[in-house]
N, C-alpha and C positions, 0 to 999 in steps of 0.2 A: 136795511142794514142798521144795526145799532151803532151808537156812538163809539163804543169800545171796539167793535169790528172795524169801523172806519179808521180809528186811531191805529189799530193793528196793521191795516193795509197801508196807511201812510208811513208807518214805521218801517215796514218791509220794503216799500219802494224807495224811501230815502236811504235806508241802509244799503240796499243793492247799488244805488247810484253813487253813494259815497265810496264804497269799496271799489267799484269800477273806475271812478275818477282817480282814486289813489293809485290803482294798478296801471292806469294809462297815463301817468304823469309825463312821460316822455313822448307821447303820441300826438302832440300838437292839437289838431282840429278835433279829434275824438275826445280828448281830455277837456277841451274848451266847451264842446257841445254838452258833455256831461255836467260841467260846471254850471252852465246856463240852466240845464234841467233841474239841478239842485236849487238854484236860485228861485225858480218857479215854484218848486215844492215848498221851500221855506216861505215864500210869499203867500202861498195858499194856506199854510199853517198859521201864519200871522193873521190872515183874514178870518180863519176859522176861530181863532182865539177871541175875536170880537163878537162871536155869536152869543156869549153869555153862559154857555154850558160850562159847568165846573170842570168836567173832564178835559176840556179843550183850553181852559184858561192858562194864562202864563204864570199863574201862581204855582203851578206844578214845578217851576224851575227855581223858585225862591226857597232855599233851605231855611227852616226855622229850627233853631237849636234848643227850644224849650223842652225840658224833660230829658235831654241827652245826658246820660251818665256813663260811667265806665262799664257798668253791667249790661247796658243795652246799646252800646256804641255801634255794633255791627248791624243790628236790626232796626235801628232808629231811622225814620224816613228822611232825616236831614242828610244822611250819607248819600242816599239815592238821588235826592234833589240836588246836592252839590255836584255830583257827577253829571247829572242832566244839564245843569247850568254851565259847567265846563265844556260839555259837548256842544251845547248851543252856541256859546261864545266863540269857541274855536271854529265851528262850522260856518257861522255867519262871517267871521273875519277872514277865513280862508277863501270863502266864496267871493267876498267883496274884493279881496286883493287879486284874485284870479280875474275877475271881471275888469278891475282897474288895469291889469296888465294887457288884457285882450283889447280893450277899448272898442268893442263892438265889431272887430274885424271878422270874427267867425260868423257873425250874423249878417255881415255885409253892411253894417251901419257905420263903419269907420269913415271919418271925413278925409277927403283927399287934400293934402297940403301941397300947395304950389311952391316950389323952390326954384331958385335960379340955377342955371346950368353950371356956374362956377361953384356954387355951394354943393351941388351934386357931385362934382368932380372932387372937391375937398373931402366930402364924406366917404367917397369911394376909396381915396388914397388912405384915409384914416383906418378904414376897415381892413384893408390889405395889410397894414402894419400891425394891427392888433388881432392876433389869432383868436383870442377868446371872444371878441366881438362877432367874428364870423360864426362861431358856434351858437350864438344867441345867449350865452350865459350872462354876459354883462349887460345885455339889452334892458333887463328889468331891474337891475340893481337891488336896492334894499327892499323894494316891494316883492321882488321875486324870492329873496331870502326869507322874508316874513311869511310869504305864502307857503313856501316849503316847510318852514319850521312849524307853522300852525297846523299844517296837514299832518306832519309827523306826530306832533303832540296830540292831535285829535285821535289818531289811531291808538295811542297809549291810553287815553281816557276811555275810548270805546272798549278797549280790552279790559280795563278795570271795571267798567260798567257791566259788561257781560259776565265777568268773573263774579262780581258782587251779586248779581241777580241769581246766578246758578248756585252760589253758596248760601245765600240768605233769603232769597225770594223766588224759590224754584217754581211755584205755581204760576207766578207772573211771567217768569222767563219762558216757561213752556207755552203759555198762552200767546205771548208776543211772537214766538218762533213757530207758531202753528203746529206745535207738538201736542198730540192728544193727551189729556190727563188720564192717568191709569185709573181704572175703575176699582173701587174697594172690593176686596175679596169677600164673597158671601160665606158666612159661617153657617154650616148646616146644623140643625139642632142635634144635640147628642154627640157632636164631634168637637174636639179641641182644635183650635187653629194651628 
């Protein structure tokens, strides 16, 4: 398998996992397992970046605005790289906040905290009085809000990324989505196309 074929497979797996995680946001354990799978894929990609291959290097995510003019603004590589950098940042932060909220519970790595019987009774009374705490919405506070906001923003940037590729980099979009490139029509001698 060539480097570009491997990169395409990585892209497809990561894309499917991210969409599945986004769509299962309210499904608890399934969502958390998908989040951990995304973390493994991201870790693998970071390890691959250390290989020294230019196609896998992290420089692909650094936009360089040299030569960017109004005339080439949409086709300049800086636009694509800026979108990639935004996707990478949102994805890494959303994954990190998700793992921070889960604290290893889904993987069975959560630490058991010993609390006194009186403290347990107090917490039970507090939860009965606060209806939002029972639903779990308040459980994660600002980290939960950040996780949700980053996830929503990620989907917006991904949409812009896909639209940009289809509008200005169609051959690359077709390759990354496993769509066969149309073969050029053969012009027969003596016939006009």
